[in-house]
DOKESE-926084 format. One record per atom (N, C-alpha, C): residue in three letters; residue number from 1; x, y, z; chain. Coordinates in steps of 0.05 Angstrom, whole numbers. Layout:
{residu = ala, num = NUM, east = X, north = Y, up = Z, chaine = A} $
...
This chain:
{residu = met, num = 1, east = -262, north = -107, up = 317, chaine = A} $
{residu = met, num = 1, east = -267, north = -137, up = 321, chaine = A} $
{residu = met, num = 1, east = -238, north = -149, up = 299, chaine = A} $
{residu = thr, num = 2, east = -222, north = -165, up = 315, chaine = A} $
{residu = thr, num = 2, east = -201, north = -179, up = 297, chaine = A} $
{residu = thr, num = 2, east = -215, north = -199, up = 277, chaine = A} $
{residu = gln, num = 3, east = -205, north = -195, up = 250, chaine = A} $
{residu = gln, num = 3, east = -218, north = -218, up = 233, chaine = A} $
{residu = gln, num = 3, east = -192, north = -241, up = 234, chaine = A} $
{residu = val, num = 4, east = -214, north = -262, up = 230, chaine = A} $
{residu = val, num = 4, east = -199, north = -289, up = 229, chaine = A} $
{residu = val, num = 4, east = -186, north = -293, up = 201, chaine = A} $
{residu = pro, num = 5, east = -162, north = -306, up = 201, chaine = A} $
{residu = pro, num = 5, east = -150, north = -305, up = 167, chaine = A} $
{residu = pro, num = 5, east = -164, north = -332, up = 159, chaine = A} $
{residu = thr, num = 6, east = -163, north = -333, up = 133, chaine = A} $
{residu = thr, num = 6, east = -173, north = -346, up = 120, chaine = A} $
{residu = thr, num = 6, east = -163, north = -374, up = 120, chaine = A} $
{residu = asp, num = 7, east = -163, north = -397, up = 111, chaine = A} $
{residu = asp, num = 7, east = -149, north = -420, up = 108, chaine = A} $
{residu = asp, num = 7, east = -119, north = -416, up = 92, chaine = A} $
{residu = ser, num = 8, east = -115, north = -397, up = 77, chaine = A} $
{residu = ser, num = 8, east = -90, north = -392, up = 64, chaine = A} $
{residu = ser, num = 8, east = -76, north = -375, up = 82, chaine = A} $
{residu = gly, num = 9, east = -93, north = -363, up = 102, chaine = A} $
{residu = gly, num = 9, east = -67, north = -349, up = 122, chaine = A} $
{residu = gly, num = 9, east = -75, north = -315, up = 114, chaine = A} $
{residu = lys, num = 10, east = -90, north = -315, up = 97, chaine = A} $
{residu = lys, num = 10, east = -97, north = -282, up = 85, chaine = A} $
{residu = lys, num = 10, east = -116, north = -268, up = 100, chaine = A} $
{residu = arg, num = 11, east = -116, north = -240, up = 106, chaine = A} $
{residu = arg, num = 11, east = -135, north = -224, up = 116, chaine = A} $
{residu = arg, num = 11, east = -138, north = -206, up = 99, chaine = A} $
{residu = ser, num = 12, east = -162, north = -193, up = 102, chaine = A} $
{residu = ser, num = 12, east = -178, north = -174, up = 85, chaine = A} $
{residu = ser, num = 12, east = -161, north = -145, up = 92, chaine = A} $
{residu = thr, num = 13, east = -146, north = -134, up = 73, chaine = A} $
{residu = thr, num = 13, east = -127, north = -116, up = 70, chaine = A} $
{residu = thr, num = 13, east = -136, north = -86, up = 58, chaine = A} $
{residu = arg, num = 14, east = -140, north = -65, up = 73, chaine = A} $
{residu = arg, num = 14, east = -144, north = -47, up = 46, chaine = A} $
{residu = arg, num = 14, east = -122, north = -29, up = 42, chaine = A} $
{residu = ile, num = 15, east = -116, north = -22, up = 19, chaine = A} $
{residu = ile, num = 15, east = -89, north = -11, up = 11, chaine = A} $
{residu = ile, num = 15, east = -101, north = 19, up = 3, chaine = A} $
{residu = val, num = 16, east = -87, north = 43, up = 2, chaine = A} $
{residu = val, num = 16, east = -92, north = 70, up = -5, chaine = A} $
{residu = val, num = 16, east = -64, north = 75, up = -12, chaine = A} $
{residu = ile, num = 17, east = -66, north = 85, up = -38, chaine = A} $
{residu = ile, num = 17, east = -44, north = 101, up = -45, chaine = A} $
{residu = ile, num = 17, east = -48, north = 131, up = -53, chaine = A} $
{residu = gln, num = 18, east = -35, north = 150, up = -41, chaine = A} $
{residu = gln, num = 18, east = -33, north = 180, up = -44, chaine = A} $
{residu = gln, num = 18, east = -11, north = 187, up = -62, chaine = A} $
{residu = cys, num = 19, east = -17, north = 206, up = -77, chaine = A} $
{residu = cys, num = 19, east = 11, north = 218, up = -93, chaine = A} $
{residu = cys, num = 19, east = 8, north = 243, up = -77, chaine = A} $
{residu = ile, num = 20, east = 32, north = 245, up = -65, chaine = A} $
{residu = ile, num = 20, east = 44, north = 267, up = -51, chaine = A} $
{residu = ile, num = 20, east = 55, north = 291, up = -63, chaine = A} $
{residu = tyr, num = 21, east = 46, north = 313, up = -67, chaine = A} $
{residu = tyr, num = 21, east = 61, north = 334, up = -82, chaine = A} $
{residu = tyr, num = 21, east = 75, north = 356, up = -58, chaine = A} $
{residu = arg, num = 22, east = 106, north = 358, up = -65, chaine = A} $
{residu = arg, num = 22, east = 118, north = 376, up = -41, chaine = A} $
{residu = arg, num = 22, east = 129, north = 400, up = -54, chaine = A} $
{residu = asn, num = 23, east = 146, north = 411, up = -43, chaine = A} $
{residu = asn, num = 23, east = 158, north = 433, up = -59, chaine = A} $
{residu = asn, num = 23, east = 168, north = 424, up = -81, chaine = A} $
{residu = phe, num = 24, east = 179, north = 446, up = -93, chaine = A} $
{residu = phe, num = 24, east = 194, north = 441, up = -116, chaine = A} $
{residu = phe, num = 24, east = 223, north = 430, up = -121, chaine = A} $
{residu = asp, num = 25, east = 233, north = 431, up = -97, chaine = A} $
{residu = asp, num = 25, east = 257, north = 420, up = -94, chaine = A} $
{residu = asp, num = 25, east = 252, north = 388, up = -97, chaine = A} $
{residu = val, num = 26, east = 235, north = 378, up = -77, chaine = A} $
{residu = val, num = 26, east = 229, north = 349, up = -74, chaine = A} $
{residu = val, num = 26, east = 217, north = 342, up = -92, chaine = A} $
{residu = gly, num = 27, east = 193, north = 353, up = -105, chaine = A} $
{residu = gly, num = 27, east = 179, north = 335, up = -122, chaine = A} $
{residu = gly, num = 27, east = 158, north = 324, up = -114, chaine = A} $
{residu = leu, num = 28, east = 148, north = 302, up = -125, chaine = A} $
{residu = leu, num = 28, east = 126, north = 282, up = -108, chaine = A} $
{residu = leu, num = 28, east = 132, north = 255, up = -102, chaine = A} $
{residu = cys, num = 29, east = 120, north = 243, up = -90, chaine = A} $
{residu = cys, num = 29, east = 125, north = 215, up = -80, chaine = A} $
{residu = cys, num = 29, east = 98, north = 200, up = -72, chaine = A} $
{residu = tyr, num = 30, east = 100, north = 174, up = -66, chaine = A} $
{residu = tyr, num = 30, east = 75, north = 158, up = -63, chaine = A} $
{residu = tyr, num = 30, east = 76, north = 149, up = -35, chaine = A} $
{residu = arg, num = 31, east = 52, north = 156, up = -24, chaine = A} $
{residu = arg, num = 31, east = 51, north = 146, up = 3, chaine = A} $
{residu = arg, num = 31, east = 26, north = 122, up = 5, chaine = A} $
{residu = val, num = 32, east = 40, north = 103, up = 19, chaine = A} $
{residu = val, num = 32, east = 18, north = 74, up = 18, chaine = A} $
{residu = val, num = 32, east = 8, north = 75, up = 49, chaine = A} $
{residu = val, num = 33, east = -12, north = 70, up = 51, chaine = A} $
{residu = val, num = 33, east = -30, north = 64, up = 78, chaine = A} $
{residu = val, num = 33, east = -42, north = 44, up = 74, chaine = A} $
{residu = ile, num = 34, east = -37, north = 25, up = 95, chaine = A} $
{residu = ile, num = 34, east = -48, north = -3, up = 97, chaine = A} $
{residu = ile, num = 34, east = -67, north = -4, up = 125, chaine = A} $
{residu = tyr, num = 35, east = -92, north = -17, up = 114, chaine = A} $
{residu = tyr, num = 35, east = -106, north = -22, up = 137, chaine = A} $
{residu = tyr, num = 35, east = -111, north = -50, up = 141, chaine = A} $
{residu = gln, num = 36, east = -108, north = -56, up = 168, chaine = A} $
{residu = gln, num = 36, east = -118, north = -88, up = 171, chaine = A} $
{residu = gln, num = 36, east = -127, north = -92, up = 194, chaine = A} $
{residu = asp, num = 37, east = -151, north = -106, up = 203, chaine = A} $
{residu = asp, num = 37, east = -157, north = -110, up = 225, chaine = A} $
{residu = asp, num = 37, east = -163, north = -90, up = 245, chaine = A} $
{residu = gly, num = 38, east = -177, north = -67, up = 229, chaine = A} $
{residu = gly, num = 38, east = -185, north = -47, up = 246, chaine = A} $
{residu = gly, num = 38, east = -163, north = -20, up = 251, chaine = A} $
{residu = arg, num = 39, east = -132, north = -32, up = 240, chaine = A} $
{residu = arg, num = 39, east = -117, north = -10, up = 248, chaine = A} $
{residu = arg, num = 39, east = -102, north = -8, up = 228, chaine = A} $
{residu = ser, num = 40, east = -84, north = 12, up = 224, chaine = A} $
{residu = ser, num = 40, east = -61, north = 21, up = 196, chaine = A} $
{residu = ser, num = 40, east = -37, north = 11, up = 212, chaine = A} $
{residu = phe, num = 41, east = -18, north = 5, up = 190, chaine = A} $
{residu = phe, num = 41, east = 8, north = 0, up = 193, chaine = A} $
{residu = phe, num = 41, east = 29, north = 27, up = 189, chaine = A} $
{residu = gln, num = 42, east = 47, north = 29, up = 194, chaine = A} $
{residu = gln, num = 42, east = 66, north = 60, up = 195, chaine = A} $
{residu = gln, num = 42, east = 66, north = 65, up = 160, chaine = A} $
{residu = pro, num = 43, east = 57, north = 81, up = 150, chaine = A} $
{residu = pro, num = 43, east = 55, north = 94, up = 127, chaine = A} $
{residu = pro, num = 43, east = 82, north = 84, up = 110, chaine = A} $
{residu = leu, num = 44, east = 81, north = 74, up = 85, chaine = A} $
{residu = leu, num = 44, east = 109, north = 72, up = 68, chaine = A} $
{residu = leu, num = 44, east = 107, north = 95, up = 48, chaine = A} $
{residu = glu, num = 45, east = 135, north = 101, up = 43, chaine = A} $
{residu = glu, num = 45, east = 138, north = 125, up = 21, chaine = A} $
{residu = glu, num = 45, east = 154, north = 110, up = 5, chaine = A} $
{residu = phe, num = 46, east = 147, north = 122, up = -24, chaine = A} $
{residu = phe, num = 46, east = 162, north = 113, up = -48, chaine = A} $
{residu = phe, num = 46, east = 169, north = 133, up = -62, chaine = A} $
{residu = ser, num = 47, east = 193, north = 143, up = -72, chaine = A} $
{residu = ser, num = 47, east = 205, north = 166, up = -87, chaine = A} $
{residu = ser, num = 47, east = 194, north = 166, up = -112, chaine = A} $
{residu = ser, num = 48, east = 189, north = 141, up = -119, chaine = A} $
{residu = ser, num = 48, east = 176, north = 137, up = -154, chaine = A} $
{residu = ser, num = 48, east = 161, north = 118, up = -161, chaine = A} $
{residu = leu, num = 49, east = 147, north = 125, up = -181, chaine = A} $
{residu = leu, num = 49, east = 126, north = 109, up = -188, chaine = A} $
{residu = leu, num = 49, east = 139, north = 80, up = -196, chaine = A} $
{residu = asp, num = 50, east = 163, north = 81, up = -210, chaine = A} $
{residu = asp, num = 50, east = 173, north = 53, up = -213, chaine = A} $
{residu = asp, num = 50, east = 178, north = 37, up = -189, chaine = A} $
{residu = leu, num = 51, east = 188, north = 49, up = -172, chaine = A} $
{residu = leu, num = 51, east = 195, north = 30, up = -143, chaine = A} $
{residu = leu, num = 51, east = 166, north = 23, up = -133, chaine = A} $
{residu = leu, num = 52, east = 146, north = 43, up = -129, chaine = A} $
{residu = leu, num = 52, east = 122, north = 34, up = -117, chaine = A} $
{residu = leu, num = 52, east = 115, north = 10, up = -136, chaine = A} $
{residu = ile, num = 53, east = 112, north = 10, up = -166, chaine = A} $
{residu = ile, num = 53, east = 106, north = -12, up = -180, chaine = A} $
{residu = ile, num = 53, east = 114, north = -39, up = -177, chaine = A} $
{residu = ala, num = 54, east = 144, north = -38, up = -173, chaine = A} $
{residu = ala, num = 54, east = 163, north = -59, up = -172, chaine = A} $
{residu = ala, num = 54, east = 153, north = -72, up = -146, chaine = A} $
{residu = thr, num = 55, east = 151, north = -61, up = -122, chaine = A} $
{residu = thr, num = 55, east = 145, north = -68, up = -97, chaine = A} $
{residu = thr, num = 55, east = 120, north = -79, up = -97, chaine = A} $
{residu = phe, num = 56, east = 100, north = -69, up = -101, chaine = A} $
{residu = phe, num = 56, east = 71, north = -85, up = -108, chaine = A} $
{residu = phe, num = 56, east = 72, north = -103, up = -132, chaine = A} $
{residu = lys, num = 57, east = 83, north = -109, up = -144, chaine = A} $
{residu = lys, num = 57, east = 83, north = -136, up = -161, chaine = A} $
{residu = lys, num = 57, east = 91, north = -156, up = -150, chaine = A} $
{residu = thr, num = 58, east = 99, north = -152, up = -126, chaine = A} $
{residu = thr, num = 58, east = 111, north = -178, up = -108, chaine = A} $
{residu = thr, num = 58, east = 84, north = -186, up = -97, chaine = A} $
{residu = val, num = 59, east = 65, north = -174, up = -87, chaine = A} $
{residu = val, num = 59, east = 37, north = -180, up = -83, chaine = A} $
{residu = val, num = 59, east = 15, north = -181, up = -101, chaine = A} $
{residu = asp, num = 60, east = 22, north = -169, up = -119, chaine = A} $
{residu = asp, num = 60, east = 2, north = -173, up = -145, chaine = A} $
{residu = asp, num = 60, east = 15, north = -167, up = -167, chaine = A} $
{residu = pro, num = 61, east = 23, north = -189, up = -179, chaine = A} $
{residu = pro, num = 61, east = 41, north = -190, up = -209, chaine = A} $
{residu = pro, num = 61, east = 27, north = -173, up = -230, chaine = A} $
{residu = glu, num = 62, east = 4, north = -167, up = -227, chaine = A} $
{residu = glu, num = 62, east = -14, north = -152, up = -250, chaine = A} $
{residu = glu, num = 62, east = -10, north = -125, up = -243, chaine = A} $
{residu = phe, num = 63, east = -8, north = -118, up = -221, chaine = A} $
{residu = phe, num = 63, east = -5, north = -89, up = -212, chaine = A} $
{residu = phe, num = 63, east = 13, north = -71, up = -225, chaine = A} $
{residu = asp, num = 64, east = 0, north = -48, up = -240, chaine = A} $
{residu = asp, num = 64, east = 20, north = -30, up = -258, chaine = A} $
{residu = asp, num = 64, east = 4, north = -2, up = -255, chaine = A} $
{residu = gly, num = 65, east = 21, north = 15, up = -274, chaine = A} $
{residu = gly, num = 65, east = 12, north = 41, up = -267, chaine = A} $
{residu = gly, num = 65, east = -12, north = 49, up = -275, chaine = A} $
{residu = asp, num = 66, east = -24, north = 27, up = -294, chaine = A} $
{residu = asp, num = 66, east = -49, north = 36, up = -304, chaine = A} $
{residu = asp, num = 66, east = -73, north = 31, up = -282, chaine = A} $
{residu = ala, num = 67, east = -66, north = 19, up = -261, chaine = A} $
{residu = ala, num = 67, east = -88, north = 17, up = -239, chaine = A} $
{residu = ala, num = 67, east = -89, north = 43, up = -221, chaine = A} $
{residu = leu, num = 68, east = -72, north = 62, up = -226, chaine = A} $
{residu = leu, num = 68, east = -71, north = 89, up = -215, chaine = A} $
{residu = leu, num = 68, east = -86, north = 103, up = -230, chaine = A} $
{residu = val, num = 69, east = -101, north = 124, up = -215, chaine = A} $
{residu = val, num = 69, east = -119, north = 143, up = -228, chaine = A} $
{residu = val, num = 69, east = -99, north = 165, up = -224, chaine = A} $
{residu = his, num = 70, east = -97, north = 177, up = -246, chaine = A} $
{residu = his, num = 70, east = -70, north = 202, up = -254, chaine = A} $
{residu = his, num = 70, east = -84, north = 229, up = -247, chaine = A} $
{residu = asp, num = 71, east = -73, north = 250, up = -235, chaine = A} $
{residu = asp, num = 71, east = -85, north = 271, up = -235, chaine = A} $
{residu = asp, num = 71, east = -66, north = 295, up = -242, chaine = A} $
{residu = asn, num = 72, east = -67, north = 313, up = -259, chaine = A} $
{residu = asn, num = 72, east = -49, north = 333, up = -260, chaine = A} $
{residu = asn, num = 72, east = -53, north = 359, up = -252, chaine = A} $
{residu = ser, num = 73, east = -71, north = 361, up = -230, chaine = A} $
{residu = ser, num = 73, east = -69, north = 383, up = -210, chaine = A} $
{residu = ser, num = 73, east = -55, north = 397, up = -195, chaine = A} $
{residu = gly, num = 74, east = -34, north = 376, up = -186, chaine = A} $
{residu = gly, num = 74, east = -10, north = 391, up = -174, chaine = A} $
{residu = gly, num = 74, east = -16, north = 386, up = -144, chaine = A} $
{residu = gln, num = 75, east = -43, north = 378, up = -137, chaine = A} $
{residu = gln, num = 75, east = -48, north = 371, up = -109, chaine = A} $
{residu = gln, num = 75, east = -49, north = 345, up = -97, chaine = A} $
{residu = thr, num = 76, east = -40, north = 338, up = -74, chaine = A} $
{residu = thr, num = 76, east = -43, north = 311, up = -64, chaine = A} $
{residu = thr, num = 76, east = -73, north = 302, up = -69, chaine = A} $
{residu = his, num = 77, east = -69, north = 279, up = -74, chaine = A} $
{residu = his, num = 77, east = -94, north = 258, up = -82, chaine = A} $
{residu = his, num = 77, east = -90, north = 229, up = -82, chaine = A} $
{residu = ile, num = 78, east = -116, north = 214, up = -85, chaine = A} $
{residu = ile, num = 78, east = -111, north = 189, up = -76, chaine = A} $
{residu = ile, num = 78, east = -111, north = 176, up = -105, chaine = A} $
{residu = val, num = 79, east = -91, north = 159, up = -113, chaine = A} $
{residu = val, num = 79, east = -90, north = 149, up = -135, chaine = A} $
{residu = val, num = 79, east = -99, north = 121, up = -133, chaine = A} $
{residu = phe, num = 80, east = -101, north = 108, up = -116, chaine = A} $
{residu = phe, num = 80, east = -103, north = 76, up = -113, chaine = A} $
{residu = phe, num = 80, east = -123, north = 69, up = -91, chaine = A} $
{residu = ala, num = 81, east = -140, north = 55, up = -87, chaine = A} $
{residu = ala, num = 81, east = -151, north = 50, up = -66, chaine = A} $
{residu = ala, num = 81, east = -166, north = 22, up = -69, chaine = A} $
{residu = lys, num = 82, east = -161, north = -5, up = -57, chaine = A} $
{residu = lys, num = 82, east = -169, north = -27, up = -64, chaine = A} $
{residu = lys, num = 82, east = -171, north = -49, up = -37, chaine = A} $
{residu = asp, num = 83, east = -186, north = -68, up = -36, chaine = A} $
{residu = asp, num = 83, east = -189, north = -83, up = -15, chaine = A} $
{residu = asp, num = 83, east = -171, north = -110, up = -25, chaine = A} $
{residu = met, num = 84, east = -153, north = -124, up = -14, chaine = A} $
{residu = met, num = 84, east = -137, north = -144, up = -22, chaine = A} $
{residu = met, num = 84, east = -136, north = -163, up = 2, chaine = A} $
{residu = leu, num = 85, east = -132, north = -190, up = -4, chaine = A} $
{residu = leu, num = 85, east = -129, north = -211, up = 18, chaine = A} $
{residu = leu, num = 85, east = -91, north = -214, up = 21, chaine = A} $
{residu = leu, num = 86, east = -84, north = -205, up = 38, chaine = A} $
{residu = leu, num = 86, east = -57, north = -207, up = 42, chaine = A} $
{residu = leu, num = 86, east = -51, north = -224, up = 69, chaine = A} $
{residu = ser, num = 87, east = -29, north = -233, up = 61, chaine = A} $
{residu = ser, num = 87, east = -19, north = -254, up = 82, chaine = A} $
{residu = ser, num = 87, east = 3, north = -238, up = 97, chaine = A} $
{residu = asp, num = 88, east = 16, north = -251, up = 120, chaine = A} $
{residu = asp, num = 88, east = 39, north = -238, up = 135, chaine = A} $
{residu = asp, num = 88, east = 60, north = -234, up = 122, chaine = A} $
{residu = ala, num = 89, east = 62, north = -253, up = 103, chaine = A} $
{residu = ala, num = 89, east = 92, north = -257, up = 87, chaine = A} $
{residu = ala, num = 89, east = 86, north = -240, up = 63, chaine = A} $
{residu = glu, num = 90, east = 65, north = -229, up = 56, chaine = A} $
{residu = glu, num = 90, east = 63, north = -213, up = 29, chaine = A} $
{residu = glu, num = 90, east = 65, north = -185, up = 42, chaine = A} $
{residu = leu, num = 91, east = 52, north = -178, up = 70, chaine = A} $
{residu = leu, num = 91, east = 55, north = -152, up = 81, chaine = A} $
{residu = leu, num = 91, east = 85, north = -149, up = 86, chaine = A} $
{residu = ala, num = 92, east = 99, north = -171, up = 91, chaine = A} $
{residu = ala, num = 92, east = 133, north = -169, up = 96, chaine = A} $
{residu = ala, num = 92, east = 150, north = -160, up = 71, chaine = A} $
{residu = ser, num = 93, east = 140, north = -172, up = 52, chaine = A} $
{residu = ser, num = 93, east = 149, north = -166, up = 24, chaine = A} $
{residu = ser, num = 93, east = 143, north = -135, up = 17, chaine = A} $
{residu = leu, num = 94, east = 121, north = -122, up = 26, chaine = A} $
{residu = leu, num = 94, east = 115, north = -94, up = 23, chaine = A} $
{residu = leu, num = 94, east = 133, north = -77, up = 45, chaine = A} $
{residu = gly, num = 95, east = 151, north = -94, up = 66, chaine = A} $
{residu = gly, num = 95, east = 164, north = -74, up = 84, chaine = A} $
{residu = gly, num = 95, east = 149, north = -70, up = 108, chaine = A} $
{residu = leu, num = 96, east = 123, north = -95, up = 107, chaine = A} $
{residu = leu, num = 96, east = 107, north = -90, up = 135, chaine = A} $
{residu = leu, num = 96, east = 112, north = -113, up = 148, chaine = A} $
{residu = lys, num = 97, east = 106, north = -115, up = 179, chaine = A} $
{residu = lys, num = 97, east = 108, north = -142, up = 194, chaine = A} $
{residu = lys, num = 97, east = 88, north = -136, up = 219, chaine = A} $
{residu = arg, num = 98, east = 79, north = -159, up = 226, chaine = A} $
{residu = arg, num = 98, east = 62, north = -155, up = 251, chaine = A} $
{residu = arg, num = 98, east = 80, north = -162, up = 278, chaine = A} $
{residu = thr, num = 99, east = 72, north = -147, up = 298, chaine = A} $
{residu = thr, num = 99, east = 91, north = -156, up = 322, chaine = A} $
{residu = thr, num = 99, east = 81, north = -177, up = 329, chaine = A} $
{residu = lys, num = 100, east = 94, north = -193, up = 350, chaine = A} $
{residu = lys, num = 100, east = 84, north = -215, up = 360, chaine = A} $
{residu = lys, num = 100, east = 62, north = -213, up = 382, chaine = A} $
{residu = ser, num = 101, east = 57, north = -190, up = 389, chaine = A} $
{residu = ser, num = 101, east = 30, north = -184, up = 409, chaine = A} $
{residu = ser, num = 101, east = 9, north = -186, up = 385, chaine = A} $
{residu = glu, num = 102, east = 12, north = -186, up = 360, chaine = A} $
{residu = glu, num = 102, east = -13, north = -186, up = 347, chaine = A} $
{residu = glu, num = 102, east = -20, north = -202, up = 329, chaine = A} $
{residu = leu, num = 103, east = 3, north = -224, up = 328, chaine = A} $
{residu = leu, num = 103, east = -3, north = -247, up = 320, chaine = A} $
{residu = leu, num = 103, east = -27, north = -268, up = 326, chaine = A} $
């Protein structure tokens, strides 16, 4: 069921961030999966924690590394999951946008 945007044009959006461990040559990266209106956007990948934090500060100025659950197991795991109200402009600042058919 499609959600009606709030007066501010924001929609309930589920953000999930995974820490992905790769082979020793590549190291790790952070994959962001965003769900809105019952569908997911193309996942985003960040090669560093600093880049991830800087990008997410555009939609949540208080977002920092303390918001992430750190695990030194060396296995892929979820480091962050939260429901947020985001506008199309905020999604665009993360590198995402709706297609015209979805507006």
